[in-house]
C-alpha positions as CSV (number, residue, x, y, z in Angstrom):
1,M,-0.3,-8.5,-0.2
2,G,-0.5,-10.1,-3.6
3,R,-1.9,-13.4,-4.9
4,R,-0.4,-16.8,-5.5
5,T,-0.2,-18.1,-9.1
6,G,-3.7,-19.2,-10.2
7,E,-5.4,-17.8,-7.1
8,P,-8.7,-16.0,-8.1
9,L,-9.1,-12.3,-7.8
10,V,-11.5,-11.3,-5.0
11,R,-12.7,-7.8,-5.7
12,I,-13.3,-5.8,-2.5
13,T,-14.1,-2.3,-3.8
14,D,-13.4,0.1,-6.6
15,V,-10.6,2.7,-6.2
16,E,-8.9,5.3,-8.4
17,V,-5.1,5.5,-8.3
18,V,-4.2,9.1,-7.8
19,D,-0.4,8.9,-7.3
20,V,2.4,6.4,-7.9
21,R,6.0,7.2,-6.9
22,R,9.2,5.5,-6.0
23,E,11.1,6.7,-2.9
24,R,13.3,5.6,-0.1
25,L,11.5,3.8,2.7
26,D,13.1,6.1,5.3
27,H,11.5,9.2,3.6
28,I,8.1,8.2,5.1
29,T,6.6,10.7,7.5
30,T,4.4,10.2,10.6
31,E,1.5,11.5,8.5
32,D,2.2,8.8,6.0
33,T,2.2,6.1,8.7
34,R,-1.4,7.2,9.6
35,A,-2.4,6.9,6.0
36,E,-0.9,3.4,5.8
37,G,-3.1,2.4,8.8
38,F,-0.6,2.6,11.6
39,P,-1.6,5.8,13.5
40,E,0.2,4.7,16.7
41,M,3.6,4.4,15.0
42,T,6.2,7.1,14.4
43,A,7.9,7.1,11.0
44,A,11.0,5.5,12.6
45,E,8.9,2.8,14.2
46,F,7.1,2.1,10.9
47,V,10.5,1.8,9.0
48,A,11.8,-0.7,11.6
49,F,8.6,-2.7,11.5
50,F,8.6,-2.7,7.7
51,C,12.2,-3.9,7.5
52,R,11.5,-6.7,10.1
53,T,8.6,-8.0,8.0
54,H,10.1,-7.7,4.5
55,T,13.2,-9.8,3.9
56,G,16.1,-7.9,2.5
57,C,14.5,-4.5,3.1
58,T,16.6,-1.7,4.7
59,P,15.7,1.9,5.5
60,E,17.5,2.9,2.2
61,T,15.4,0.5,0.1
62,I,13.5,2.2,-2.8
63,I,9.8,1.3,-2.5
64,T,6.7,2.0,-4.6
65,R,4.1,4.2,-3.0
66,I,0.6,3.9,-4.4
67,Q,-2.1,6.4,-3.3
68,W,-5.7,5.8,-4.2
69,R,-9.2,7.1,-3.4
70,Y,-12.3,5.1,-2.9
71,L,-14.9,5.4,-5.6
72,D,-18.6,5.9,-4.6
73,T,-20.0,3.4,-7.1
74,P,-20.6,-0.2,-5.9
75,V,-18.3,-3.0,-7.1
76,E,-21.2,-4.7,-8.9
77,D,-21.5,-1.8,-11.3
78,H,-17.9,-2.4,-12.6
79,P,-17.4,-6.1,-13.4
80,I,-13.9,-7.3,-14.0
81,P,-13.2,-7.5,-17.8
82,R,-12.4,-11.1,-18.8
């Protein structure tokens, strides 16, 4: 959801980014909505929800999809470089 200017970074867990791509919002599938944490929504319901909650967004909006996997190592083992 992002941080405000000057807001500290709170590290939750380590992940590895495995895919980044740009695509139209309305290309999302029902399988994708489950991966996004909305298993009860169809793709069409998710698109409508997303457009309601993101100002200026339409089904044709190009969005960035970031897919990651959780790493097995604890956060403490990988401190943030300063």
